[in-house]
C-alpha positions in Angstrom: 0.0 0.0 0.0 2.8 2.4 0.9 4.5 1.6 -2.4 1.3 2.5 -4.3 1.0 5.8 -2.5 4.7 6.7 -3.0 4.4 5.8 -6.7 1.4 8.0 -7.1 3.1 10.9 -5.4 6.0 10.5 -7.8 4.0 10.2 -11.1 0.7 11.8 -10.1 1.7 15.3 -11.1 2.9 14.0 -14.5 -0.5 12.3 -15.1 -2.4 15.4 -14.2 -0.2 17.5 -16.5 -0.7 15.0 -19.3 -4.4 15.0 -18.9 -4.5 18.8 -19.0 -2.4 18.8 -22.1 -4.9 16.3 -23.7 -7.8 18.6 -22.8 -6.0 21.6 -24.3 -5.4 19.7 -27.5 -9.1 18.7 -27.7 -10.3 22.2 -27.0 -8.0 23.5 -29.7 -9.5 21.0 -32.1 -13.0 22.2 -31.2 -12.1 25.8 -31.8 -10.5 24.8 -35.1 -13.6 22.9 -36.2 -16.0 25.7 -35.4 -13.8 28.5 -36.9 -13.0 26.6 -40.0 -16.2 24.5 -40.8 -19.2 25.8 -38.9 -22.5 26.4 -40.7 -23.8 28.4 -37.8 -23.8 31.8 -39.5 -25.7 30.6 -42.5 -28.2 28.8 -40.2 -28.7 32.1 -38.3 -29.3 33.8 -41.7 -32.1 31.4 -42.5 -33.7 31.7 -39.0 -33.6 35.5 -39.2 -34.3 36.1 -42.9 -36.6 33.2 -43.9 -38.4 32.7 -40.6 -38.0 36.2 -39.1 -39.4 37.3 -35.8 -41.1 34.6 -33.7 -43.2 35.8 -30.8 -44.7 32.9 -28.9 -48.0 31.8 -30.5 -47.2 33.3 -33.8 -46.7 31.7 -37.2 -43.1 32.7 -37.0 -42.6 30.8 -33.8 -44.2 27.7 -35.4 -41.9 28.0 -38.4 -38.8 28.3 -36.1 -39.8 25.1 -34.3 -39.9 23.2 -37.6 -36.7 24.8 -38.9 -34.6 23.9 -35.9 -36.2 20.5 -35.7 -35.2 19.8 -39.3 -31.7 21.2 -38.8 -31.0 18.8 -35.9 -32.4 15.9 -38.0 -30.1 16.9 -40.8 -27.1 16.8 -38.4 -28.2 13.2 -37.5 -28.5 13.7 -33.8 -29.5 10.5 -32.0 -32.9 11.8 -31.1 -34.8 14.9 -32.1 -38.2 15.6 -30.7 -40.7 18.3 -29.7 -41.9 18.9 -26.1 -45.4 20.4 -26.1 -45.8 23.7 -24.2 -48.8 25.9 -23.8 -47.8 29.6 -24.3 -49.3 33.1 -24.1 -50.6 34.4 -27.4 -50.2 38.2 -27.2 -50.8 40.3 -30.3 -49.5 43.9 -30.8 -52.3 45.0 -33.1 -52.3 47.1 -36.3 -51.7 50.6 -35.0 -49.7 52.3 -32.3 -50.0 56.0 -31.7 -48.4 58.1 -28.9 -48.3 61.8 -29.3 -48.0 65.0 -27.3 -51.1 67.0 -28.2 -50.7 70.5 -26.6 -47.1 71.6 -26.5 -47.0 75.4 -26.4 -43.6 75.3 -28.1 -44.2 72.6 -30.8 -47.9 71.8 -30.9 -48.6 68.1 -31.7 -45.5 65.9 -31.5 -45.5 62.2 -32.5 -43.4 59.9 -30.3 -41.5 56.7 -31.3 -43.3 54.1 -29.2 -44.1 50.4 -28.9 -46.7 48.7 -26.8 -45.1 46.6 -24.0 -45.5 42.8 -24.3 -48.6 41.4 -22.4 -50.1 44.9 -22.3 -53.7 45.5 -23.0 -54.6 48.1 -25.7 -56.6 51.3 -25.4 -58.9 50.4 -28.3 -60.2 53.0 -30.8 -61.2 55.4 -28.1 -57.6 55.9 -27.0 -56.5 57.6 -23.8 -55.9 61.4 -23.5 -54.4 62.5 -20.2 -51.9 64.7 -18.4 -48.4 63.3 -17.6 -46.6 62.7 -14.3 -42.9 61.9 -14.5 -41.3 59.5 -12.1 -37.6 58.4 -12.1 -38.4 54.9 -10.8 -40.8 52.8 -8.7 -39.3 54.3 -5.5 -40.9 57.6 -6.4 -44.4 56.3 -6.5 -45.1 56.8 -2.8 -43.7 60.3 -2.8 -46.1 61.3 -5.6 -49.0 58.9 -5.0 -51.5 61.8 -4.4 -50.8 63.2 -7.9 -51.1 60.0 -9.9 -54.9 59.7 -10.3 -56.3 60.2 -13.8 -52.8 60.7 -15.3 -50.4 58.7 -17.5 -47.4 57.8 -15.5 -44.1 58.4 -17.3 -41.3 56.3 -15.9 -38.0 58.0 -16.9 -35.3 56.2 -14.9 -32.4 55.7 -17.2 -30.0 52.7 -17.2 -26.9 53.8 -15.3 -24.3 54.6 -18.0 -21.4 54.3 -15.5 -21.9 50.6 -14.8 -19.5 48.6 -17.0 -21.6 45.5 -16.4 -24.5 46.5 -18.6 -26.8 43.7 -17.4 -26.5 45.2 -13.9 -27.7 48.5 -15.3 -30.5 46.8 -17.0 -31.5 44.9 -13.9 -31.6 48.1 -11.9 -33.9 49.9 -14.3 -36.2 47.2 -15.8 -38.6 47.0 -12.8 -40.2 50.2 -14.1 -41.2 48.3 -17.2 -42.1 45.0 -15.6 -44.0 46.4 -12.6 -44.9 50.0 -13.3 -48.5 49.4 -14.3 -49.2 47.1 -11.4 -47.6 49.5 -8.9 -49.4 52.7 -10.1 -52.9 51.2 -10.7 -53.9 51.4 -7.0 -53.3 55.2 -7.1 -55.6 55.7 -10.1 -53.1 55.8 -13.1 -54.8 55.6 -16.5 -51.7 54.2 -18.4 -47.9 54.1 -18.2 -45.1 55.1 -20.5 -41.6 53.8 -19.9 -38.2 55.0 -21.1 -36.7 52.3 -23.3 -34.2 50.0 -21.6 -31.0 51.0 -23.3 -27.9 53.2 -22.7 -28.0 54.5 -26.2 -29.6 57.8 -27.0 -31.6 57.3 -30.2 -35.1 57.2 -31.8 -35.5 53.4 -31.4 -38.2 52.2 -28.9 -37.5 48.9 -27.1 -40.1 46.2 -26.5 -40.2 44.0 -23.5 -42.8 42.5 -21.2 -44.7 43.6 -18.1 -46.5 41.7 -15.4 -50.0 42.6 -14.2 -51.1 41.9 -10.6 -54.1 39.7 -10.1 -57.1 41.6 -8.7 -55.9 44.9 -10.1 -57.1 46.7 -13.2 -54.8 46.2 -16.2 -53.4 49.4 -17.7 -52.2 50.1 -21.2 -48.4 50.5 -21.4 -45.9 51.7 -24.0 -42.2 52.2 -24.2 -40.7 55.3 -25.9 -37.3 55.9 -27.4 -34.6 57.5 -25.2 -34.5 60.7 -27.3 -38.3 61.1 -27.0 -38.0 60.4 -23.2 -35.6 63.3 -22.9 -37.8 65.5 -25.0 -40.9 64.7 -23.0 -39.0 65.3 -19.7 -37.7 68.7 -20.9 -41.2 69.8 -22.1 -42.7 68.8 -18.8 -40.3 71.1 -17.0 -41.7 74.1 -18.9 -45.3 73.0 -19.2 -46.9 71.0 -16.3 -50.2 70.5 -18.0 -48.7 68.7 -21.0 -51.1 66.0 -22.4 -50.5 62.8 -24.3 -52.8 60.8 -26.5 -52.2 57.0 -26.5 -53.9 54.5 -28.9 -53.0 50.9 -29.6 -54.8 47.6 -30.1 -52.7 45.1 -28.2 -54.5 42.1 -26.7 -53.9 38.8 -25.0 -55.6 35.9 -26.7 -56.1 32.4 -25.1 -53.0 30.3 -24.6 -51.9 28.3 -27.6 -49.9 25.1 -28.3 -46.2 25.5 -29.0 -43.1 23.4 -28.4 -39.6 23.2 -27.0 -37.3 21.7 -29.6 -34.8 19.1 -28.3 -31.9 17.3 -30.0 -30.0 14.7 -28.1 -26.7 12.7 -28.2 -27.0 9.8 -25.8 -24.2 9.2 -23.4 -22.1 6.0 -23.7 -21.1 5.6 -20.0 -23.5 7.7 -18.0 -26.7 8.1 -20.2 -28.7 9.0 -17.2 -26.6 12.1 -16.5 -27.7 15.1 -18.7 -26.0 18.3 -19.9 -28.5 20.7 -21.5 -27.3 23.6 -23.7 -29.1 26.2 -25.8 -31.2 29.3 -25.9 -34.8 30.6 -26.3 -36.4 30.2 -29.7 -39.0 32.9 -29.3 -38.3 36.6 -30.0 -40.1 39.8 -29.9 -42.2 40.8 -32.9 -39.9 43.6 -34.0 -36.6 42.9 -35.7 -35.5 39.3 -36.4 -34.4 38.1 -32.9 -30.8 37.6 -34.1 -28.9 38.4 -30.9 -32.0 37.7 -28.7 -31.9 34.8 -29.0 -31.3 33.2 -32.4 -27.6 33.3 -31.7 -27.9 31.3 -28.5 -30.2 28.7 -30.0 -27.9 28.0 -32.9 -24.8 28.0 -30.6 -26.6 25.2 -28.7 -27.2 23.2 -31.8 -23.6 23.8 -32.9 -22.3 22.2 -29.7 -23.8 18.9 -30.6 -22.8 19.2 -34.3 -19.2 19.6 -33.2 -19.3 16.4 -31.2 -20.7 14.6 -34.3 -18.2 16.2 -36.6 -15.2 15.4 -34.5 -16.5 11.9 -33.7 -16.5 12.6 -29.9 -18.8 10.0 -28.3 -20.1 11.8 -25.2 -20.0 9.9 -21.9 -23.1 11.7 -20.7 -26.3 12.6 -22.6 -26.1 15.9 -24.3 -29.2 17.9 -25.2 -29.5 21.0 -27.4 -32.7 22.7 -26.2 -34.6 25.5 -27.9 -36.8 26.8 -25.1 -40.0 28.5 -26.1 -41.5 31.6 -24.5 -38.7 33.1 -22.5 -39.7 36.7 -23.5 -43.2 37.0 -22.1 -43.9 34.0 -19.9 -41.0 31.6 -19.4 -43.3 28.6 -20.0 -40.8 26.6 -22.0 -38.1 26.5 -19.3 -40.7 25.7 -16.6 -42.2 22.9 -18.7 -38.8 21.4 -19.4 -37.8 21.3 -15.8 -41.2 19.9 -14.7 -41.0 17.0 -17.1 -37.4 16.4 -16.2 -38.4 16.2 -12.5 -41.3 13.8 -13.3 -38.9 11.6 -15.2 -36.4 11.8 -12.4 -33.6 13.0 -14.7 -30.3 14.1 -13.4 -29.1 17.3 -15.0 -25.6 17.8 -13.8 -25.2 21.0 -15.7 -27.1 23.4 -18.0 -25.7 26.2 -20.2 -27.7 29.0 -21.6 -26.6 31.6 -24.2 -29.0 34.6 -23.9 -26.7 37.6 -23.9 -26.2 38.0 -27.6 -23.8 36.7 -30.2 -20.9 38.9 -29.3 -17.3 37.9 -28.5 -17.2 35.7 -25.4 -15.4 36.9 -22.3 -16.2 34.1 -19.9 -19.1 32.2 -18.2 -21.4 33.0 -15.3 -22.4 30.2 -12.9 -24.6 29.3 -10.0 -24.3 26.2 -7.9 -22.6 24.7 -4.9 -19.1 25.7 -3.7 -17.7 22.3 -4.8 -19.2 22.7 -8.3 -17.8 26.2 -8.5 -14.3 25.1 -7.5 -14.2 22.4 -10.1 -15.5 24.8 -12.7 -12.9 27.4 -11.9 -10.1 24.8 -12.5 -10.9 25.0 -16.2 -10.4 28.7 -16.5 -6.8 28.5 -17.6 -7.8 26.3 -20.6 -10.0 29.1 -21.9 -7.6 32.1 -21.3 -5.8 31.7 -24.6 -9.1 32.2 -26.3 -9.9 35.5 -24.5 -12.2 34.1 -21.9 -11.2 35.3 -18.4 -14.3 36.3 -16.5 -15.5 33.2 -14.5 -16.4 34.9 -11.3 -19.9 36.4 -11.9 -23.0 34.6 -10.6 -25.8 33.8 -13.0 -27.2 31.2 -15.4 -30.2 31.9 -17.6 -34.0 32.4 -17.3 -34.8 29.1 -19.1 -32.5 26.9 -17.1 -33.1 28.5 -13.7 -36.1 26.1 -12.9 -33.5 23.2 -13.0 -31.9 24.6 -9.9 -34.3 22.5 -7.8 -32.4 19.4 -9.1 -29.1 20.8 -7.9 -28.1 21.4 -11.5 -25.0 23.6 -12.0 -26.3 26.6 -14.0 -24.0 28.3 -16.5 -24.4 31.3 -18.8 -22.2 32.3 -21.7 -20.9 35.7 -20.9 -20.1 37.7 -24.1 -18.9 41.3 -24.1 -22.1 43.2 -23.2 -21.3 46.8 -24.2 -23.3 46.7 -27.5 -26.1 44.4 -26.5 -28.6 46.9 -25.4 -28.4 48.8 -28.7 -30.3 45.9 -30.2 -32.2 44.3 -27.3 -35.9 44.0 -28.1 -35.8 46.4 -31.1 -36.2 46.5 -34.9 -32.4 46.7 -35.1 -31.9 43.2 -33.8 -31.3 41.7 -37.2 -29.0 39.2 -38.8 -26.6 41.9 -40.1 -26.0 43.0 -36.5 -24.2 39.7 -35.7 -20.6 39.2 -36.5 -19.7 35.7 -37.9 -16.5 35.2 -36.0 -17.9 36.4 -32.7 -20.8 34.1 -33.1 -18.5 31.2 -33.8 -16.2 32.0 -30.9 -19.1 31.8 -28.6 -20.2 28.4 -30.0 -16.7 27.0 -29.7 -16.4 28.2 -26.1 -19.7 26.5 -25.2 -18.7 23.3 -27.0 -15.4 23.2 -25.2 -17.0 23.7 -21.8 -19.5 20.9 -22.6 -16.6 18.7 -23.5 -15.0 19.2 -20.1 -18.3 18.8 -18.3 -18.9 15.6 -20.2 -15.4 14.2 -19.5 -15.3 14.9 -15.8 -18.8 15.4 -14.6 -19.5 17.6 -11.6 -19.7 17.0 -7.9 -23.2 17.7 -6.4 
């Protein structure tokens, strides 16, 4: 026994070094395959240009389900199937009007605006009312006696000084998601929200809101940042400024849709699962290229790489196209619920939902032991420009898997440009750089390879 221990102490470091070298060679092969041979960019072109935007419940969403299913069949994955999901069926409607009607300086001024997702519409009668400006939800109590009968204008900007743009988004987005529910008890007639972006432009950003059960639902629209600044300035000079709002948004009964799943079955541990992918739905403006066509096709690319390099996974790998992240999260919840019913063991799940930009690292959420093992692989990725492994996070669609003790991981691209495109008409195929998209896919495939080789401690 002592001889065995002494022998291991002598040769152990060499075995570890040899294994690391082997991993580095395989990761280099994965990057080479993706950067030289990947069809991901052309696949994204088809999803964006031929299918287009794909809001849950729409014909575009149905077409995206079939396109990604056929793509994974073409790649000859072991199994490709659809998981039924009931999703919201919200429609924007044919006309959206938001205008200042009585500016003493400029008269009638049209504003660039979009109805918020899940919002009700005003109908043909519209809403005409004075405005009250608030910088965030925290100002509601201070001004609660002046809200009744008015349109509440939430004008809290994303903090431009925060280098972590998703932190800036997280600090501001409550105005959009909860503004209607928080102001209805004080008699608000509708809400307007400054678009969630650090850019100053004329482009309004969509996004969803949540109503509160038992409270009246209020119409809600987002306006561009330039128009938000204009409206704020005019209000300083004219307190009785009035706005007319008209739109025809409505929520129809839930409808059938699907998560799309492609699988490579594990050779040694088929009952251990690693899920990777993004959300297939997008808003009904733009083409959903960064949000989240990129993430979906990166997930498919991970499994394609395994097939192309003839890597037989030890564990079962799944590329998952979750449906309905944008305005309900039904796909992620349905996937986790069925997984729990089947008593599946997801050791890890990776979501790409921060755009197809150049990767800088991965976020993660899990136990200390899982985190420690994950951080040991950081040095393998540093030659490829990935260095940020310390931030917490995973993804909206994979978060329900946390109940299983699943280690949750999010691809972390450079986020400085993301909120130029997020939820807008500018989120189109041309906004995605081929090489940056490919680098993200190669990074995800490399991490899945390491997870598959070594597993994770729960």
